[in-house]
N, C-alpha and C positions, 0 to 999 in steps of 0.2 A: 504494500500500500504506500509506504513512504517513498519508495523508488519511483513509483508511477506518478506521485504528486510532484516529486522533484523534476522528473522529465517533463511533465506537463507545464510546470512553472517556468522551466528554462525555455521551452519551445514558445510559450506565449510571450515571455519577455523579449525574446529575440524577434519575434514577429512584430511586437509593439515597437521595438527600436527601429526596425526596418521601415515600418509605416510612418513613424514620427519624423524620419529624415527625408521622406519622399513627399510629393505633393498630396499624397493620400493620408495626411496627418490626422484627419478627422476620424479615420477608421482605426486609429491606434487606441481608442478608448476601450473597446471590447477586450482585446488581449490584455490590456492593463488591468482591467477588473478581474479577469480570470487569473492573471499572475498574482495579483494582490490576495485573492482568496486562497490560492495555492500556498502563498507565503504564510498566511495566517494559519492554515491547516498544518503546515510544517512546524510552525512555532509551537502549536499545541501538541503535536506528535513528539517533538524533540524534548518537551518538558516531561512527557511520560517516560521516554526511553533514556533520558540523560545523554543524548548523543551530541556530536559536534555540529555547531550551527553555521559552518562555512557555506553550505549550499543556500541556506536561508539568507545569509548576508549578500551573496552574489545576486540572488533573485531580487532582493530589495534595492540593491545598488542599481541594477538595470531598470527596475521600475521607476526609481527616482530620476534617472537619466532620461528615460523615454517620456515621462510625465512632464519634466521641465522643458524638453524640446517641443512637445506638443503644445504646451501652454505658451511658449515663446512664439511659435509659429501662429497660433491662434490670435495672439494679441498684436503682433507686429506685421502679419501678412495682410496687406491691403489689396483688394481686387479693384483695379482701376479700369474704368470704362473709357477707352480712348475715342478718338475721332473715328466715327463709323462711316463717314461719307465716302472715302475711297473704296471701302468694302462694298457699299451699296452700289456705287458706280460700276465696279467690277462685276457685281452680280447682275446688274441690268445689261451690261455688255455681253456677258455669257449667255443670258437668256435670249438676247437679240441674235447672237451668233448661232445658237442652237436652233432658232427658227429659220435662219437662212441656210443652214447646212443641208436639210433635205431638198431645198430648192436647187442647190448646187449639184447634188447627186442626180436629180432628175434631169438637169440641164446637161450633165455629162453623159447620161444614158441616151439622150436624144441624138448625140453625134455618132 
């Protein structure tokens, strides 16, 4: 039981760290919660067995790192809406070209 909780805790913390450094930082909350629960379970299991808490310390260090990166990105990441006029003009041009393309094909077939 203890080994499976340790493995689950490490896997979820690693997934949380990976998500927190990518643009998918908002998805890092779920693995963080799972890792925190695993860490708490390990704390209670280690109190019963009087075992070494190294794995627990590593899990909580990774949780703190991932949580701090996620909070940092959530606070300082601003989504800016730029000038959309060039994109709209390009979209209109593409639509116009797509309407003219079948006419060109039909004209080429006539020759």
